N, C-alpha and C positions, 0 to 999 in steps of 0.2 A: 315440620311444617308440611303435612301430607298433601294438602290441596295445591299449594304453591309448586311442590315438586311434580305433582301429577300434571299441572298446567304446563310446566316447563317441558315435560316429556312429550305431552300431546301436541304442543304448539311450536316447538323449536324447529321442526322440519318446515313448517309453513312460514316462519318468521313474520308474524302478523304486525310486528312493530318495525319492520325494516324501513329505514329512513326517518324514524322518529327521533327527535332530539328533545329529551325530557330533562327539564330543570326541576329539581325537587327540593323541598324544604320540610323535613320531617324529623322525628327523633332518630338519631343515628345510633342504632343498637345492632346486635348480631342479627336480629330478625329482619331489620331494614336491609342489612347487607345481603341477605338471601333474596329479598325482593329485588334489589338492584342487580344482582347477578342474574336473576330470572329475566328481568327486563332486557339485560344485555343478551342473554341467550335467545330472546325473542326478536332480536335485531335492533334494539334501541341503543342510542348513545345517551349517557346520563352525566349530569353535573349536579352536585348536591351540597346543601348547607343544612345546618341544624335549626329546628324550630324552637328549641329550648336551650338555655345557656348551661343547664346542669345535667341534662340527660345523655349527652354524648359519651360513648365509651371510646376512650382514646385509642385503645388497641384495635378496635373495629375500624375507626376512621383511618388509622395508619395502614391496616391490612387492605382496605379498599383502595387507598391511594397507591399502595404498592402493586395492586392488581391492575392499575391503569384507570381507575375511576377518579376524576377530579373531585375531591371532597374538601370543603372549607369549613372546618369545625373542630373545636376541642372543648373539653369539659371546663366550665368555669369562665366562659367568655364574659367580657364586660358588655354593656349595652352597645357601645361603639363598635366593639369587635363583632357583635352579632350582625349589625347592619353592614359592616365591611365584608363579612363572609358572604352574605346574601348578594352584595354588589359584585364581588369577585366571581360568584357563581354565574351571574347573568351577563356581566359586562366583559366580554372576551372577543378579541378580534378574530374574524373568520368563522365564528360559530354562533348561530342564533337558534334559540329554542323554538320548537313548534308545538310543545305540550308542556303543561305545568301540573306538577303533583304537589299539593300544598297541605299543610296541617296547621290551621290557625289563621291563614290568610295573609301572613306577613310578606311572603314572597310575591303574591299577587298584588298586594298593596304597593310594594316597592317598585314593581314594573310599571304600574299605573302612574306612580309618582315621578319616576325618573326616566323610564324608557317606554312611553305609551305607544310609540311607533312599532314596537315589537309585536303588538297584538295583530298587526296586519298578517303576520306569518303563523301566529299561534292558532292551532285548530281547536283547542279546548283546555279547560281547567278541571282537574279532579281534586275535590276537597273532602277531608275526612273528619273535621271537628265541628262541634256545635258552634263555636265562635266563628270559625272561617265560613261556615255555611250562612250564618247570620249576616256576615259582611257581604257575601255574594248576593243574598236576597235584597239587601239594602241597595247595592249597585244596580241590580235589575230593576228595582222599583223606581230608582232615579233615572232610568234609561241610560246608564253609563256602562253596562256590561257589554263589552265588545265582542265576546266569543261565547260559545256554549259552555256550560259548566255542569259537571256531574256531582251531585250531592250524595256521596257514599256514606256519610254519617247516618242518614236516615234509611239506608238499606237495612232490611230486617236483620240480616246476618251480622252486619257491623254493629247496629244499635243494641241488639239483644246480647250479643256475645262479648263484644269489646266493652261496651258501656256498662252492661249489667253484670254478667258473670265474671268478667275480668276484674272489675272494681271490687266485686264481692270478695275476691281473694287477695288482691294487691293492696287494699286499704290496710289490712291487718299486717301484711308484710312490711309496708312502709312505716307504720307506727312502731312495730316491734324493733326494727333495725335501728331506728333513730332514738327511741326512748326507753326500750326494754320494759315497757309498762305492762301491767296486768289489766285485762279488760273487765273482769268480773266485778259487778257492782258500781263501775264508773258511770257517771252521768254524762251523756253525750248529746250535743245538739247538732243535727245535720241540716244544713240550709239547702233546700232543694230536694224534691222527691221525683225527679226524672229518672231515667235508667241508671245513671251513676249513683244518685242518692238512694235508689231502691237497693242497689247492690251493697253499698256501704251500710245501710240500715240493717239489712238481713244478716250481714257478717257480724256486726257488733251485738245485735240482739242474740244471736246464737252463742256468743261468747259470754253472755250474762250481763251485758251493759244495759243501763236504763237509757232508752233512746227517745229524744224529742225531735220533732221535725218542724221546720218552717217552710211555708209555701205561699206563692201568690196565686196559683192556679187552683180553682175549686175542685177540678176533677182529680188532679194529682193529690190534693189535700185529702179528698175523700178516700182515695186509695190508701194513703198513709193511715188514716183512721181505721179502715177496714183491715189493714195488716197489723193493727194492734199498737200503733205508735201515737203518742200524744202530740197533737198539733198545737203549736204555741207561736207567739211572737218572740223574736230574739230577746227583746228587752225584758220579757217576763222571767227568763231563766238564766240570763247572762251571769248573774252573781253566783249561781250555785253549780254550774256545770264544770266538769273536769276537762272536757275536750270540745272544741268547736271545729267543725269540718264544713267547708263550703263546696257546693257542687251545682252552681246555678248558671254559669256562663255570663253572669251579670257583673256589675261593678259596684264597689263600695257597699257590699253586703254586710261586712264587718267593719264598722267605722271606728275612729279614734275614741268616740264616746263609749262604744261597746268595750274596747280594749281597756279603757280606764277603769271600767266597772268589773272586769273579770277578777276571779279569786286568784290568790297566789298559786303559782305553778300550773295554771291552766294551759293546756296544749292547744295551739292554734295552727290549722293547716288547711290546704286547698286541694281539692280533687278535680277542679275545673281546668280547662286548657290554659287560660291566661292568668297572669298575676294581678288581675284587677279586682278580684273579689274581696280581698283583705286590704284595707288601706294602710299598707306597709310604709308608704312615704310619710305618713303622719307620725310614725314612730322615730323618724330620724331627726330628732330635735335635741337641743343641748341638755335638757333636764333628764333625758333618759340615757341609760348606759347599755351598750350592746356588748355581750360577752359570748364569744364563739366557744362552745363547749365540746363540740365534735363536728365532723363534716355534716353540713346541712342542718345543724341544730344551733340556734341562738337563744340565749336568755336575754330578754329585754327587761331592764330593771328600772323601776320607778323610784323617785326620791325617798319614799317611805320604806323601801326594801322589797316591796312586792315585785314579783317577776312573772312574766309569761314565757312559755317555751314556744318559739316560732320555728316551724319546720320549712326548710327550703326557701326561706325568705318570701313565703306566700306563693311560691310556684308549684307546679303540678307535683304532688307528693309521690305518687307511685313511681313515675319514671325518673324523678330527681333523686329519690332516696332508696329505691329498691329496684326490682325488675318486674316485668309483666309476663304472665305465662305465654310461652312460645306458641302453644296450640291455638290460643285465642288470636294471637297476631297472625297466624297462618290464615285465619278467616278474613281479617282486615286486609292483609296484603294481597290476597287473592282477589278480593272485591276491588281493590285499587287497580290491580293489573288488568282485570276484565273491563273496568271503566275506561282505562287508557286505550285498550284495544278497540272498544266500542266507539269512542269519540274519534280516535285517529283514523279508523277505517270507514266511518259513516259517510254515505254519499252526500254530496252537496245538497243542502236544503233539508235534510232529515232533522237536524237540530238547529233551532234559531238561537238568537243571542239571549238565552234564558237559562234558568237553573232546572236541571232534570234529575229524576231518580233513576238508578240503575234498573233496567227492565226486570220484571218479576222473574222471568225465566232464568236470568243470570243469578239472581239471588238464590233460587232453588238449586241451581247448578253448584254454587259454592258450598251450600249445605251438604249436597249429595257427595261431594268429593271428600268430606270429612267423616262420613258414616262408616267406611270400612275400618277406621281406627277402633271403633267400638264393636266390631263384628256385628253391626246392625243390618237388618234385612228389611227393606221397604216392601210393603204390600202393593201389588199392582192391581189397578182397576180392571174389571172385565169390560168387554165392549158394551154390555148392557148397562153396567153401572156408570160408565163414562157418559153414555147417552142420557141416562136418567139425570145425572148431575149437570149435563151440558158442558162437559170438559173434554179437552184432548187427553188421551191416555198418558201422554208424556208431559203434561203440565202446560202452562202454569195452573196450579191447583187452587189458588185463591185470587179473588179480584184485588185490584190495587188499594181499595179502601179497607180491606180486611185488617183488623187489629190483632196481632199475634199475642 
């Protein structure tokens, strides 16, 4: 994780997070552990819970606890365990958080619901998922956001690298590990053509799959068409496809009606953050039989013998069933660390009770820290060129409205 280690080396002398008490709710993986150790090296105290009941690596949680980090998580938590862990993370005598690092918004939601007075001491929230950011903007719109929040999901480095490039690789890994399937010639429908959908489509197309896309946004839909994908409504192809993948951040994208009409052995999975995209609850009825065939793989069997293959019970496929490339998580973790430093050290009044993007200069800094890995050499502007373009020689190089 080159950028995170570089950040640790450069900043640990200054301790920019000295006095910070960070409560976190993210996936607990080896890469998260490196982030937590980095935050500790920068002066912060951390307490952590998991944002997903299946993605925790128990050996990592145990190692962190052994190193002195209070961690409340294990793989395969129940829904009640999940909220108990978040509560134990927050509700502790003699320790109150002043920063929140969230992935999905559940931790922020819990504090609003149970401990709203805590926000008097919290300086800011850093959120890294589409779902969590959506929830923050809803709070802001309703005038209920009590503190500044940093939307790192829409930082260019996070969105392009974690959402696009990471999913382009990890979708194949997750499907292979769970199903041992071959992709060539398979018919796949991918719901959503945002950055995650784009990555999944590119990977499956390259493997020889026939890929359909569903979209609600005409711009994303046109992009899918220009990239050579057939834009359809889910109802039009549901009887013929071999795999259904959701990546919308929405709810009830795949309904019980869709599930009833799927062909035998259709594989159903989700690449969005929350388990709301596939209506899994509708499958827990007496007439359907659930058969666990291996870890994170269930056959749901209809009375006529038809079965679908449901992965991770509709939860996030790549982190529940496989791993995510460490290099990509270096980018995300560095973005999160910089956002925490920025909000924690911001002078009074710089940030209002609203949702902000990470400053462009920091986005560029994260990217520059990863370039040495590729032995990549940036071209530098001459004074004349900088003047002609109206730029500072050291950046930022693009306006905030630029679309990468």
